[in-house]
C-alpha positions, 0 to 999 in steps of 0.5 A: 040108832046109837053111835056105838051099835045099840041102846046103852046098856046102862039105860037097859038095866035101869028099865029092868032089861039085861040079865041071864035067861031065867026060864025064858028069853029076855025081850031086850036080848031078843030085839038087840039079837035080831038088830045085830042080825040085820046089821050082818046082813046089811054088810053085803057079800064082803063081810069082815071074816076075822070080825065075825069069827071073833063074835061067834067065838064070844057068843059060843064061849058065853052061851057054853056052846063048846062045853069043856072045850071052850077056851075059857073053860080050859083057862079056868074061867067059868063065870064073868067073876072068874075073869073080870079085871079089878086094878087092886087085885091085878096090882096085888098079883104084880107085886107077887102079894106085896102090900099095896103101899109099895111103889106104883111102878115096883115091878122089876122083880118080874123080870127075875121071876121064873114062874110062867106068865100063863100058868093059872096057879101062879100070880102072874098066870092069874094076872095074864088071864084077867088081862087078856080074857076079861074083854071076852067075859060079858055079865049077861046076854044083853051085855054081850050083844050090845059089845058085839054090835058095837064091835061089828061096826068098827070091825067092818070099817077096819079090817077091810083097811088093815087086812085080817092079819093086820087087824088081828095084830092091832086088836092084840095091842089094843087090848094089852094096852087098854087093860094095863093102862086101866090098871095103872090109871086107876091106881094113879087116881087113887093115889092122887086122892081124886077117886078110887075105883081100883076095887071094881071088877070089870069085863066085856069089850066096851073099853076096846070098842072105845079105843076103836072108835077113837081110833077111827075118829082120828083117822077118819075125821070128816065122817059124820054120826047119827046119834039118836036123830042128831047128826054129829061129826065122827071126830066127837062121836066117841066123846058124845057117847062116853058122856051120854052113857055116863049121864044115863048110867053114872058109874065111875069105874065104867067111866075110867075104863071107857075113858082109858080105852078112848085115850089109848085109841086116839094115842094109837091113831097119832103114833101111826098116822101123826108121823110120831113113829117115823120121827122117832125112828129118824131120831134114833137112827141119827143118835145111834149113827153118832154114837157109832161115829164117836166110837170109832173115833171119827169127828161128827160131820158139822151142820153145814155139810149137807148130805148128797141125794140118795144114791149118789154115793153108791153110784160114785163108789160103783164107778170108782170100783169099776174104773180101778178094776179096769186099770189094774187088770193086764188086758184092761191096760192093753186095750186102753193103750190100743184105744188111745193109739187108734184114736190118735191115728184117726185125728192125725189122718183127719188132720193130713187129709184136711191139709192135703185136701187144702194144699191140692187146691191152691188159691187161683184154681179154676174149678167146678162144683159137683156132688152137692146136696143143693142140686142148683149149685152143681156146675157152678163155675168159680175160683178157689181163693183159699182155705176157710178160716171158720171151718177146718178142711173147706175151701172158699170158692168166689163163683162167677156169679159174684158170690163165695161158697165154702165147700169141701175140696172133694166137691171141686172139679179142677178145670185149670189149675193156678199157675 
């Protein structure tokens, strides 16, 4: 099985395959259509709905099932020639009929033009139609089924990862990027004198499929692909397929078109997963913050002053605001004063109680210990030696057993006061 799904289209054309039906079905088409149906069945119950829906729409438009209600027919496309993308014609439409000798990027006048970009009667309308619709215009039946088979393989892997909505937006961006990039790359190659592929009019979703393959090869580099019996790393599969297609069917415009799709897919993957987008956003935030500080007349912070951890500034600001609110309100001041007075009274009572307890047991007082948690110490006789300097509010008692014990005064029962 070929890596892109199906046999290369150029090889089939060289062997007599391809082409619209003329009085009967093309055997290549029947074989590949049956193979595509088997691929769909092997997906199981969780089939990619958007991918299959787009495939069905492409097939319906190609075989004119919808008749005059087909989106292509409503937009004035009745054959692949009406929607194929030619870089030379696209640039002429962009310039509004100007000579091709003008600057490659001289399209600033488009911003000042008031014609609709999707009006088929205007040059911009025809340009937009070719850019957006050429991936859905196929040369013949075999071209259709080969492109759909390749798209099914990529969509079955990407749609579950991105979701149907995300995959739809991704496809729209990929198609626009590939089509516009091909126009300008082809013109740049012509101006550089390397190769002229601007006159070729191309259609089909092959460049979009190459972009999807390249995107997958970057985000899933550890996979392996079987190509004609050979197992190769997934990160080289798209490049190998591009090389084999060109060797089997040397067609310079198709080579450039496919290579542009491959490069666009790699750039999309690098921008999304390579940290490029995140770094760009952080740089833009930093530059915009510096510009705002300068506009306000503030001095920019030096590099040696690190920012506090996230959330510290907010917590400090909230605490300061709460303290300020409590201090500035009349009830807050009243309650704060009451709390301070109560704390002062409690500390004074404790000190006086300790002092009175210590004074009530002068040195030489004969006492008996009672009410202690250590039950074996209860009933011990001794003589008060004085206050315990190591523990405030306690006294030292010399027991008759010869040891000293630090105890609270209320745990001592006076037997004989000191004379």
